[in-house]
Every structure is written in C-alpha cells, then in structure tokens.
N, C-alpha and C positions, 0 to 999 in steps of 0.2 A: 173679935168675933160679934160683939155688940154693936159694933161701929157698921160693921157690913151688913146685917140685918137693920140698922137703922136706914143706909141708905138705898139698901131693895126696898124695904115699908114707903119710902120717899119717892122711890120711881113707880113703886105700883100707885100710890096715892096722886101723885100727880098725873097720870092716866085717867083717873077718875076727877079729877078736879080740872081737869083742861077736858073735858069729856066733847065738847064740840069738837075741837081742833083734831083733838082723838080720831075721832070717828069721821073727820075729813081725813087725816092719813093712811086710817086704815081703808075707807074706802077707793082712795088712791092708789095705794098700795095692792089691794084685793082685783081692783078693775086690770092693773099691770101685769100680775099674778096671771090670772085667766088667761089674758093672749096670750101670757108667755108659756104657757101650759098648753092652750089649744094649737097654737104653732108647732109645739115640739108633738105632740099628738098628731097633730094632721100630717108634719111631716114622719114619722114612723109609718104611718098606715100607709102613705105613698111610697115609702120605700118597701116596706114590704110587699104591695101591690107589684111592683117593680121588679124585688127578688122572686116572687110567684111568675110571674110574667117569663122571667129566665130561666126558673128551674121547668115549666112547659116548654122551651124551645126549645125544640129539639132538630138535631140533624141527620140526614139520612146518610147512612155509609155505604155506597153500592161495592160491589164485590168483582173481580170480574169474573165471567160469565161461564168461567170456565172452572169455577169453584164449587164444588160439592158440599151439602149439605154436613156431612160430618167435619171436612176441614174449616168451614165455618163454624162451628160450635166448638169444637175439640180446642182449635190452632187460633184461629183470626181474632174469635171473641176474648178470648183472655188475653192477647198480647194489647188488644184496645184497652181493659178493663185495668192493665198494670199501668195504663201511660198515666201523666200526671193531669189534674182537673177534670175529670172523668166521676160523673157521680152513678151513672148509670150507663147500661149496654144492652139493649133488649134483641135479640134474632126477632130477624122478620123474611122466612121463607118467601121464596119466589112464586109458589104456590100461594099461601096470603095474599102475596102480590095483586098475582094473577085473578084471584076471587074477590080481592076490591076492584078493578078494574070492570071484571064482569057486572058487580051492581052498579058501576056510576056511569059505565058507557055500552052496555048490551050485551046478550048474550052469545056474540061473535067471540068474545074473549073466554068463553067457557070452554071453545073447542081447544083452547091450547093450554090444556093442561099435560100433566106428566111431560116427556119427552119434548113434543113441541113448544114448551114454555121458552119464550126468550126473554124472560125477565132473567135476573140475576140477583141472587141473595144476597141479604142487606140487614143491617144494624142500624137502630134507633136509638142515638148517643146524645145523652143528657151531661150538660158541661157545670162545672160548680161555679165558675167565676165565666160571666160571659164579656169580662175585662180582657181573655186569655186566648178570645176565642180563634183569632191568627196562626196564635203558637199552637195552640190546641189542634188544629186543621192541620197544620204542615207536620205535627206530631203523627197524627192520625194515618197521612196519604205515606208515611214511610214505612209501615206495615206492609210486607209481604201481601199481595191477592187483594189488598184495596186498588179498586178504580175510579169512583169519581163520590164526590161529596155534595150534598144540596148547600148552594151558598147562602148562607143567611149572615154574613155579616155586616150590612146595614142594620138588619134588625138588632144583632148584638152590639151595633155600634149606639146606636139610637138608646135602648134600653139603659148601656153605661151610661152616656150622656146624661139622659135623664133623670138616674141614681145620683150620678155626682151633684148635678142641676139642686136637686132636692136638697142635699145633705149641705151644701153650701148657704141654700137660702136660708134652711132651717138654723144653722148656725148664726148666721149675719143678724136673724131675725131676733133671737134669742139675745146676741149680744147688747143689739141696738136697745131692745125692750129693757135690758138691763141696765144698761145706762141711763134711759130715763124714769126708770124704777127710782133710782137714788137719787136723781136730779131733783125728783118730787117730792120725795120722802124726805130729803134732807131739807127743802126749803118748806116744807109743811111743819118741820121740826122747829128750824131758824125760826118761824112763826110763832110757835108755842114759848121758845127760849125769847123774844123781844118782850112777850105778854108780860113774860120774867123775870125782865132785866133787875128789876129792884128788886126782887131775892137774892138775884145773882150777886147784885151788888155790895148786898148788905153781906154776905158771906166773905164776899174776897175783900171788905173794908175789914173786917174780924178776924181776919190772917186765915181763912179756909184755905186747903193746898188745894192744887187744880185737880189731885184725885177725889179729894171728897167733894169738889164742886161737879165734876166730871160724871159721876158713876152714877146718879140717877138718873139722869138724860138718856145716857147709854144704857139703862135698866128699862128705863120707859121705852125707847128705839124698839129694843129686843122683844118689851112685851108688846107693843103695836103689829110689829112684825111676825110672831108668834100667832096673834090673833089673826093677823091678818092670813096666815099660812093655813091654817085650822077653817077658816070661813074658805077661800079660796079651794081647796083641797073639797070641802062638799058642794061645791057651785060647778067645779069641772067635772066631776062625775055623772053631774045631770045633763051639764051642757052636751058631755061627749055623748053619754047614750042618745039624747035626742037628734044630736048633729046626724052619728051615724046610722040611726031610724033615717033619715031625710035622705042621708047620701043612696042608700040601701034601697028604696023606694024607686028611685032615677034608673041607679045602676048598680047592679048587685056585683058586690066583694067580699072578700073575706079579710073581716077588721080582726083586729085584734082586741082581744077580749079587755074590757079597763080593769079585770079582776088582776089580769099581769101585771097591768102596770101601777094599782092603786096605792101599794106601800110606797115604789118607789117615787111617783107623783106626789103623795103627800110628805113624806121625808124632803123631798125636796123643796117644797114648796114653804115647808116649816124652816128649815135652814138656811133656805133662799132669804125667805124673810125675817126674819131675827138677825140676819149679816149686813144684810140692806135697812134695815131699822138702826143697828147698831151703828156702822158705819154712817150713814145719812146723821146720825147724833153727835159721833164724833167729829163731822165735817162743821156742822150746827155750831158746837160748842167752841171750836177751835177758837175762833176772833175773839174772845170773850177772856179767855185765858190768860191773853198775854196783855191783858189790862189791869188798871186797880178800879176800885169801886168806883169813883167819880167819873174815870174815861168811859166807864161802859153806859152811864145815864147821858154821857157829852155834856159835862161838867167842863 
C-alpha cells in the first residue's frame, strides 16, 4: 500500500516537475478533444435536423372518390394506423381540400362545396423511418379504398442518404482524431521520458521491476488526460453555444440543447483523455522496459 502511494505521488510530482512538457501535452490533447467533441456535436445536430425533416415530411394518401367520410374515419384510417412504420395519420376531408384550393386559386373553387366537390378524402401520413419509405407505401396501397399516394420517394432517399453520410463521416472523423491524439500524446510523453532517461537507467540498474518503472509514467499520463478532459469540457461548452448562435443567425435550426449533452460529453472527454494518456505512456515506456540501465543511455 505504501509502495502504491509512493508511485502515485511520483506520477503527480512528475507532472509538476516536467510542467513545460506537461503543458505541451495537455495543449495537444485538449486541441484534439475539442476537434473531436465539436465534430461529434455538429454530427449530432445535423442528424437531429435530418430526423426532424424526416418527421415533417408527410405523404398524402388520397382515397377513392366514392369513399364517404364515415368510412374513411372509422375504417380506412384505423387500418393505415395499424401498419408498421406509421407515426401519425391525420384525416383530411375533401371540404378542407376545397377550402385550401379556394384560398390559393380563387373563389371559383368555393362553388364546389358539398355535393359538387370533386376532390377525394385524404390522410396526411407521417412515417417513423424514411428508409422504409417504399415498403410502407406498398403496404398503404394494399388498404382497400386507397387510390393514390403522393410520391416523395426521391426526398425520402435523399434524407436517408444524408443521414447515413453524416453518421459515417462522424464516425471516421472521431476514429481518425482518436488515432492522431494517441500518436501525439505518446510522442509528447516519449519526449518527457527521454529527458528522464538517466532516472530510468538508475532505477533499472538497482533492480527496479518493470511495474515499478512503468506505474509513475502511466499515472502521469492519466493525470494529463484528466486535466485535458476537464479543460476541454469547459471550452467545448463555450464553443458550442457560440457556434450554434452564429449558425442560428444565418439558418434557423432546432439545435440540441447543450444541457442534454453536457454530462455525456464531459464524461467522455475525461475518460477518453485518461485512456489516451495511459496508452500513450505505456507505448512510450515500452521501449525502455526491455533495456538494462546502460542500454537506456546508449552505452
């Protein structure tokens, strides 16, 4: 227990004793975390906008002209609602339709109310998942009394493709930045270790185990990652709010409130930073663990 406490203190002390290099490592890791975090936040917001567009993207289901309102409301409507992938199905009477045409095209259509109304009753249908657009349309067309459906398959396909693209780009960007972060932090820690190679050489010469040599550096890497994660969490909150305000000034969007993401982002930054710091330290110290004291110094 005393040995563990000593190694922990050594790791903390090393951060301070090598504060210039520690500051450089923290700066690099914070930068990578910020880029990764903003990429994730922007990806989530784009997906949210795409999903919202998908929910607002209704199709109109026109019924056969001989279908009366009672049959439409009590029979056909419930059948459509029971189908898979339907999130909403709102009745739209032919009288509402003629009023809309009258407002848009003139009073001539106002004379077509009642029995003279040639329009069919309809339903405004919203789907849960636009990627299942064609399957859902085919199912609706099987319902007795349905005559025609407005074709928005191209819009559905584009929204689905955009959602897929945003997800894939976000994942690849996060993976690439994670690798870059690991590479940079491991090199930063390696520079610290090179400056302390005499210390490592002495420890190895007096018979210190690999665990004893490795642990302080791993703790140092974890502490650097922890500090980086905390700093990045605070900075990304400010950057997110600033960027969203700028975007909303140009294009009105329904953004995801940062309060809904704050815990996950902060926890992710801290855990990711600590893991990267630990792995970077392990990679950096690995080359020294298989050397004897003189070999470390190049003797």
